[in-house]
C-alpha positions, 0 to 999 in steps of 0.5 A: 181920273179925279182925286181928292187932295189935301191942303199941300196939294197931294193926293189924299192916301185913303182916296189913292188907295181906293181908287187905285184898287178899283183901277187894279180890279177893272184891269183884272176883270178886263183881263178875264173878259179878254181871256174869255173872247180871245178863246173859243168857248168850249163845252165843259163835259160833266159827270154826275155821280149820285142820282138821288133826290138832289139830282133832280135839282142839279140836272135841270141846272146843268142841262140848261147851260149851253156851255155844259154837256152832261155825258155821265150818270152814276149811282151805286143803286144803278136803276136811279142812273138809268131812271134820271137819264130818262127822265131828264132826256140826258142822252148820257152814259150810265155807270154803277161804280166811279171806277167804271165811270172814270174809265168810260166816257171822257169828261172834264168835271165831276159833280158829287151828289152822294151821301156826304161820308163818302164825298171825300173818298169820290172826290179823291178818285176823281182828282187823281184821274185828272178831273175837276171836281164841284162836290155837294157839302161837305167836300171831305170829312175832316179839314185836314182831308179837305186840304189834301184834296186841294193839295192834289188839285193844285199839283195837277192844275185841277179845280176843286169846289165845294157847296154852298152857293150862298155868296151868289145871291143878290141878297148876299152882295147887297148886305156885303156892300152895306156893311163895307159902306159902313151903313151899319157902323161898329159891328158886334154881333150877328145871328144865323138860324136854320132847321127842320124836323129832319130828312126822312128819306136816308139814314146817313143824315143821323150816321157818324159824319152827318149831322145838322151842321154839315147839312144845315148849319153849313148854309149859315157859316158860310154866309156869316164868315162871308159877310164878317170875315174868317172865324178865328175861334169857336165854341159850341154846345151840340146834342142828340135831342131824338135818339131814334129816327125811322128813315126810308132806306133803313127803317128805325135807326139810332142817331149817332150825329148831333141834331141839335147845335149852337156854334159861337164864332169869333171874327176879327174886331171882336165881332161875335156871331151864333149859328143855330141849326138842327133837325128838331125845328118845326117849320111849315115851309120845309124844303119849299121856303119860297114864302118864308119870312123868318129873319134867318141872318140878323147882323147888328151895328151901332147905327143900323141892322140888316135882317135877311127874309127867308133863308140864305139858300132861298133869299126873299129880301132884306129889312134894312133899319139904320140911323138915317131911316125912320122905320125898317125898309124892305129892300132887295127883293128880287133874287136875280135868278139865284138858286141854292143848286146852281153852284155846279153850273156856275163853276162849270161855265167859269171854266168855259168863259175864264171869268172867276166865280165868287165861290171859292174852296178856301171858303168851303174848307174854312167852313168844314174846319169850323164844324170840325172845331165845333165838335172839338169844343163840345168834346173838350169843353173849350174854345178851339182856335182856327187856322184856315183863312179864305179870300176876303171880302167876298165880293162881286 
């Protein structure tokens, strides 16, 4: 192994640490691969609770995996579980209630796709029943409750994960590497945004415990903290712009949760980022953002800038502009198969192979604390300090 040396012939410390870290990472990957090859890979049995619109995105992903077997479908509107079982030829058992599902066909991991306000209750039941859990965002209603879920999981040698899966995209990896290589120089600021005119199929988005932050802003918060490091403090302004909404399941309702949010996040090294999200943003692309060219993530340094094209859940490339380039360059346009709904499949396969995924529950909990801090900041009119952290940097 070649290393640089100073004039006295001793190994340069920075080079030594860099080489040692790389060697250590290689050993870790090697040991995980050894574990995967030395252990027969079994199929992970999965139960899906919540057979509404989001299950149309998740089920094809889960069913396409040779390492996953979907054995149970559950929904409080039982006909939806039956319909999805038939539509996708799942050949699973169907249930009306989680208690019946937990007492029914044995499974390893529950995938929670229900209304966000009940994620916490359902995830807790599954963990107490000895099941691993992948949960759509948020995995709990408060940071303290989410930390309690993780404590249960750890005490029972179970795994808990929470959406989103934005750290899996090739564009996230590219931006992370550019930042770590110092291509942008001294980073000071970042901006992220995601919004549309709001879902019309369910009231839970607008009821207490819902809102644009846990539905939309959560993606941007995950991306920015994944790239720039954990939030140290948060300041926010939240509002309700459209007081009434008409939705499919309940008709005309009063909006209780914020539908317009601006959040300032303080990271280490005096870096400040900004997230804006809401249910009042006109967007002709809506949920089909394959051709979206909006610069949804922008990071600014004194030697360069990077701008993500499209959303971080639907990545379409990166505009890179540095002091070394004469003009902005379009780079990293290949999505590499990444889709936002792949999280449950990725973590299920990780349990089958023994290879740790980039997604980790501490990151999801940290973002949950940011959302909670934003609410407190709006209520109290001041900056709120955070206590949680997560493994950083998030790298391949």
